N, C-alpha and C positions, 0 to 999 in steps of 0.2 A: 683760436689761440688765447684770446682775452678771457673767454669763459673757462678754458683749461687753467689759465694762470690763477684766476680767482678761486677755482676749485682746489688747486694745490695749496694756495695760500691758506684757505680755510682749514684744510686737513692739517697743515703745519701748525696753525694756531691751536687747534683742538689737541693735537699731539703734545704740544708744549704744555698746555693746561693740565692734561692728564699726568704728565711727568711731574709737574709741580705739585699736584694733589698727592701723588704717590710719595714724593719726597717729604711733604709735610707729615703724612701719616708715618713714614719711616722714622722721622725725627721724633715725633711724639712717642712712638714705641720705644726708641732707644733711650728716651728720657725716663722710661719706667723701669730701668734695670734694677730689679729687686727679686728676692726669693721669698716664698712664704713657707711656713712650717707645716701647713696643712694643704692637702690637695685643693687646687682651685679649678673652677669650671669655666671654660671658654666655649661659648656657644656661637653658632652661625647667626648672621643677621636675620632677625625676624621681628615683625612689629605687630603686636596684638591689635585687633580691630578697634579697641576702645581708644587707641592713640589718635584716631581721626577726629575724636570729639574735642570740643573746646573744654578748657579746664573747668568752667562752671558746670557744663553738662556732666563731667566726671564727678564733680563734687556732689551734684544732685543724686547720682547713683550711689555714692558712698553714704550719704545721709539716709537714703531709702533702705540701704542694706544694713544699716546699723541702728535704725530707729527703735528696734525692740530690745536693745541691749543697754539702755540707760541705767547707770548705777551698778553694772556688772562688769568688772574689769578683766574677766578671764574668758578665754575661748574665742575662736575665730581667727581672723587675719589682722595683723598690726604692721604698721610701718613706723620707724622711729630713729632716734639718735642715741648712741651708747657712748659713755665716757667712763674712764677709770680713775680712781682716786686711792690714796693711802688712808686706810681707816684709822691709822694711828695718829695722824696729825691733820688730815683733811687736804693734803697737798694734791694737786693735779698730776696725773701720770700721763705723759704724752703718748700719742699713737706711735708704735714702734717705727723707727725711721725706715726699716727695710720694706715697710708696706706703703711708703709715701713716695711718689715719683720725684726724681731729682729736680725737675722743673719747679715743683711746689716748694721744695726745701730751699732752693736757691733764692726764691722770691719771698721767703718767709710766709708762705700761704698754706702751710701744713694744717690739715683739719684738726679741730679739737675733739671731734666726735667721729665715730664711724656710723654709716647708715646701715640699718638692719631691717629685715623683713621677717616677721615671726608668724608662724601658724601654730595654733593650739587646738587640741581636741581631747576631751576627758570623759571617762565613764564613771567618775567618782572615786575610783581606786587607783588608776594610772592615768597619766597624761602624756600624750604624744606631742612633743614640741619640735618644730623644724625651724632652725634659725639660719637665715641667709645673711651673711655680712658682705656688703658691697665694698670692694677695695677702692681707694682713691685712684682717680685716673684723670687724664687730660687729653686734649686734642681729639683725633679721630676715634680714640678708644672709648669715648663716652657713648658711642653707638653700639658697643658690644662689650659690656662691662665684665670685669673679672670678679668672681665671688668665691667665698668659702661657704660651705653648708655643713651644719651639724644637726644630726637627728638624735633626739633624746627621748627616752621613756622613763618617766619619773613616778615614784610611788607618792600619791597625793592623798592617801587614806587619812593622814593627819592634818589635812587642810583645815585652816581656821577661817571662819567668816565667809564660807561659800554662799554666793548669792547676794553679798553685800559689797559695798565699795571699799572695804578694808579687808584684805585677804593675806593670810600668812601661810607659807609653804615651808616644809622642812624635809629635805631629802638628801641622800648620800650623793657625793660627787667623786670624781676620779681619784683625787688625792687620797692617800692612805688615811683612814679614820676621819676623813673630813665630812662635815655636815654643812650643807648650804641652807642658809636662812634667807628666804625670798619674801620680801614684803611688797605688796602691790596696793597702790592707792588710786582709786578711780576718781576721775574728774568729769566735768561736763563735756558734751560733744564727743564722747568716746575716747578721751585722752586718759592716760594713766602714767604714773611714775612707778617704776620697778626698782627696788633696791636689792642687790644680791651681795650677801656677805657670807664668807666661808669661815668656819671655826673648826678647831680640833678640840673636842671636849674630852675631859678626863675627870677623875675624882679629885685630882690635886691641882690641876691648872687648866686654863682655857687659853688656847692660842688663837688670836684673831689673825686671819690670813689676808695678805695683800696680793693683788688689788681688790678693791671693792668696785662694783659696777653699778652705775646709775643709768637707767634707760627711760627716756621720755618718748612715749609712743602714742599713736592714735589708731583706733580700730578702723579698718577699711572694709571689713565684712564680718558678719556674725558666724559664718560658716567657714571652717578651716579648709584651705586649699591643699593642705599637706605639704607646703613648701615647694610647690611645683611651678611657681611663676617663672623660674629660669630654665625649666625643662623644655627641650625641643626647640629652643630658639634663643636669640640673644636678648639679654636684659639690658635695656638702654637707659640713658640718663633721664630722658623725658618721662618714661614710665615711673622711675623711682621718684622723680620730682613731684609728679601728680599724686602718687601714693602718700608722700610725706605731707602734702598740703602746705598752704601759705605760711602757717604759724611755724612749722618746723623748717621751712626753707629760709628763714631769716638769716642774714649774714652773721648776726651775733647769736650763738647757741646758748642753751641753758647752762652749759659748762663754764661759760665766761661770766655768768652772773656772780655778784658778790655773795658770800655765805651769809646765812641768817645771823642776826644778832639776838642774843638772849637764848638761854638754854632751858631744857626741861629741868624742873626741880626734882632731882633724883639723888639726893644725899651725896655720898662720897664717890659716886661713879665717875668714870672718865667721860667727858663730853667732847664731841667733835662735831663741827658744823661744816656743811658742804653747800655748793651751789644747788640750784633746783629746789630750794626750800626744804632740804633734808638735813636732819641731825640724828646722831646716834649717841647712846650712852651705854657703857658696859662696865662690869666689874663684880667683885664679890660683895654680897650683902652681909654674909656672915660666913662661918667656917664651912658650911655645907651647901650654900646657895649662891649660884652665879647667875647674873641677869644681863640681858642685852635688850635695849629699848630703841626702836627705830621709829622716827616720826617724820611727817610731811605736813607742811603748812599750806593750806589752800583756803582762800577767801576768808581770812581772819580766824581760821580754826586750825589748831594743831591736832593731828590725828596720830595716835601712838599705837604701835604693836609691841607688846612686852612679852619676852620669853624668859621664864625662870627655870633654871636647871637645878635639880636636887640630887645629892648623893644619897641613894637609897640604902646601899650597903655594899661594902667592898668597892668594886669598880662599876657597879650598876648605877645608871643614871636615869632619871625621869625628868620630865619638864611639863610646865603649864604655859598656856598661851592666853593672853587676854588683850583687849584693846579698849581705848577710851578716847574721848575728845576733850579739848580744853581751849579756852580763848587764847588768841595770840595777837598782840602781846598780852601777858598774863593779867595786866591791870585794866584791859579794855572791857 
């Protein structure tokens, strides 16, 4: 009878623990009451074999997989943080509240950036880009994260700076008559800063669209996985954390850094400064030429990509792209 009593007591305790765990999971799920405008992917729990590694072992794999890509910020797999800003005044645009769990909002812990996993593969004419955005989550849900996935095929025949650490892309996007200007600045250890700015060009006026996206990313592989990391199983918080690496896991993100002081010398153009060492300048040079210059400061050097649009005749437009570097601050 004593053995039976202890057995029943143990079963009772285990049952109570399981009910408590289920209750905690249910509470964390209820705290995430939100809707998303794009379909999201919920996967069953599955853990890739590399999760059994220590973080340093994983870092060694990343370094080995990216050692041949130094100075080339395009192609392969990347993990990073993306934030949005108003290109008109540089103000920060928060993550939409419907994407943030109520628990994070209540405690003032809403993220400044969204975690993204990007895969790129190009044949020189078109580029396949798969972007997985990890939605903020808490509690038990971090073991099975919700994501959105966007698959893009872009015309990159006008790519500027291929094979260098300053790359400019120009391609059409979903908005009517919109052109996306993507400027990519490579850094050491496989990091890059991507600046995505949309404009609506015409022969008489140029509309700069909001928001502008800044994405600080690091390469995790030189070979594209095609955005399949969340296919066939759950994408969990530990995987994303290891892919981001220690620099991007810091509690203070690049979006919280103060904007740069001192602008590019570009005449009467409008200048706007952002966190992440990014500045832009844009406006009319004369009656028929509109220019936008995007720059990134790294290790005391300002790197600039300039695009100048020309009215060729009627509504026909042409443009030139060039890049240069200059010391920062200018008097250094």
